[in-house]
C-alpha angles and dihedrals in degrees: 000000000000116000119255114255112195115223104250098159089130141341091261092061088053095048095066096050093104091050095049090047090051092051090053091050091049093047092050092046094050091045087061092047091240129148120225086254091058092049090048091054093049093048100035089234124130119260089240090055092053090048093051092046092050090050092048090242094127136060105226127226119226090246088057092050088052091051091050092049091051095041093049092040092229135147108251091241090059094055091042095047112142094012098093142021113250 
């Protein structure tokens, strides 16, 4: 497996990482036909956290990313698509 290389071309690219992650979470959730409440139940996160993540209003801890990957039953590279060069 190739190592992950974060996109650090410029600061602006890094500033929208939370929004891009949130879009990936929302896309995956909707593809499963789940509400934010259902995803919250599957991840043991609060609905307000899911909402903030999806809107890119929250920096996400690694432990939260892992909960999302497991709850959405996704490969990590799917959730992190567009966030790194690889």
